[in-house]
C-alpha positions in Angstrom: 22.6 247.4 -90.0 25.1 246.4 -87.8 26.0 242.7 -85.8 23.5 243.6 -82.9 20.5 242.6 -84.3 18.6 246.1 -83.6 17.4 247.7 -86.9 18.0 251.0 -85.7 21.6 250.0 -85.7 22.1 251.1 -82.0 22.9 248.7 -79.4 20.3 247.8 -76.9 22.3 249.9 -74.2 21.6 252.9 -76.0 18.0 252.9 -76.2 16.1 255.7 -73.9 14.7 254.2 -70.8 11.4 252.3 -71.8 11.8 252.7 -75.3 11.5 249.9 -77.4 13.7 249.1 -80.6 11.5 248.9 -84.1 10.6 245.7 -85.4 11.9 244.5 -88.2 9.7 243.9 -91.0 9.9 239.9 -90.6 8.8 240.4 -87.1 6.3 243.3 -87.7 4.8 240.6 -90.1 4.3 237.9 -87.6 2.9 240.3 -84.9 0.4 241.6 -87.8 -0.5 238.0 -88.1 -1.1 237.5 -84.1 -2.8 240.5 -84.0 -5.3 239.3 -86.8 -5.9 235.8 -85.0 -6.8 237.3 -81.6 -9.2 239.6 -83.5 -10.8 236.6 -85.8 -11.1 235.1 -82.2 -13.0 237.8 -80.2 -15.1 238.2 -82.9 -15.7 234.4 -83.3 -16.6 234.4 -79.6 -18.8 237.5 -79.7 -20.5 236.2 -82.7 -21.1 232.8 -81.4 -22.1 234.1 -78.2 -25.1 236.4 -79.5 -26.1 233.6 -81.8 -26.6 230.9 -79.3 -28.4 233.0 -76.9 -30.9 234.3 -79.7 -30.9 230.5 -80.4 -31.6 229.4 -77.1 -33.9 232.5 -76.4 -35.9 231.2 -79.2 -36.3 227.5 -78.2 -37.7 228.7 -74.9 -40.1 231.0 -76.1 -41.4 228.2 -78.4 -41.8 225.8 -75.5 -43.5 228.7 -73.5 -45.9 229.0 -76.0 -46.3 225.0 -76.7 -46.8 224.3 -73.0 -49.3 227.6 -72.7 -50.9 228.2 -75.7 -52.9 230.5 -74.1 -50.5 233.1 -73.7 -50.6 233.4 -77.7 -53.8 235.3 -76.8 -53.5 239.2 -76.4 -56.4 239.6 -73.4 -57.3 237.4 -70.8 -55.5 235.7 -67.7 -53.3 234.3 -69.7 -52.4 236.5 -72.2 -48.9 238.2 -73.4 -49.7 240.7 -71.4 -49.8 238.2 -68.0 -46.5 237.0 -69.3 -44.7 240.1 -69.8 -45.6 241.3 -66.5 -43.7 242.3 -63.4 -45.1 239.7 -61.6 -44.6 236.8 -63.9 -42.4 234.3 -61.8 -38.6 233.7 -63.8 -36.3 231.5 -62.1 -33.8 234.1 -60.1 -30.7 231.9 -58.7 -29.1 228.5 -60.7 -30.7 226.2 -58.5 -34.4 227.3 -59.9 -32.8 227.8 -63.2 -31.8 224.2 -62.9 -34.9 223.2 -62.0 -36.5 225.2 -64.4 -34.6 223.4 -67.4 -35.3 219.9 -65.9 -39.1 220.2 -66.1 -38.7 221.7 -70.0 -39.9 225.0 -68.6 -39.9 227.8 -71.4 -39.2 230.3 -69.0 -35.8 228.3 -67.6 -34.8 228.1 -71.5 -35.4 231.7 -72.1 -33.1 232.7 -68.7 -30.5 230.4 -69.9 -30.5 232.5 -73.3 -30.2 235.8 -71.4 -27.8 234.0 -68.9 -25.3 232.9 -72.2 -25.6 236.9 -73.6 -24.4 238.1 -70.4 -21.7 235.8 -69.9 -20.7 236.4 -73.5 -18.7 239.6 -73.0 -17.0 238.0 -70.0 -16.0 235.2 -72.4 -14.5 237.9 -74.2 -12.2 239.8 -71.5 -11.0 235.7 -71.0 -10.3 236.0 -74.5 -8.5 238.8 -74.0 -6.3 237.7 -71.2 -5.2 234.8 -73.5 -4.4 237.0 -76.0 -2.6 239.4 -74.6 -0.3 236.2 -73.3 -0.1 234.8 -76.6 1.6 238.5 -77.8 3.6 238.4 -74.8 2.4 241.6 -73.8 2.4 240.9 -69.8 1.1 244.3 -68.7 -1.8 244.2 -70.6 -2.5 240.7 -69.9 -2.6 241.3 -65.8 -4.8 244.1 -66.5 -6.8 242.6 -68.6 -7.0 239.5 -65.7 -7.8 241.9 -63.4 -11.0 243.1 -65.2 -12.3 239.3 -65.4 -11.5 238.9 -61.6 -13.8 241.9 -61.0 -16.1 240.6 -63.5 -16.2 237.4 -61.6 -16.5 238.1 -58.7 -19.3 240.5 -59.2 -21.7 237.5 -60.4 -20.4 236.1 -56.7 -21.4 239.1 -54.9 -24.4 240.2 -56.5 -25.9 236.7 -55.6 -24.6 236.8 -51.9 
């Protein structure tokens, strides 16, 4: 190996345009460790998000059935079928969701669980932005940041 610090033995100026030098074994090991940490972080975000949403939805269903025992019936005007019909009122705005949660309405808690489930992939993209910045991969960090901006923007535009 020459004194250039290049594993290929060639100075950086002789590398073809856009080519990257080969990593040393120590650099390769550090990069693999970074990738492993990022994969674990992403896995944790997805697992916690799904688990949290399932738990919140279960609590909401429990509240619904505790407050409205008649929903347990399979027939009648307040049966399970009425609860799951298209005409059943669920909170459709953040204000209505806040009101439902403040009044311990099971429907609001269920909607909160669904919202957590919807936001889990968005949080995964945010972790992707941080991970690419951590890996010093600026182009991918910028692309992922753009994807995150589109996702967040779509939530605000959908409510307009």
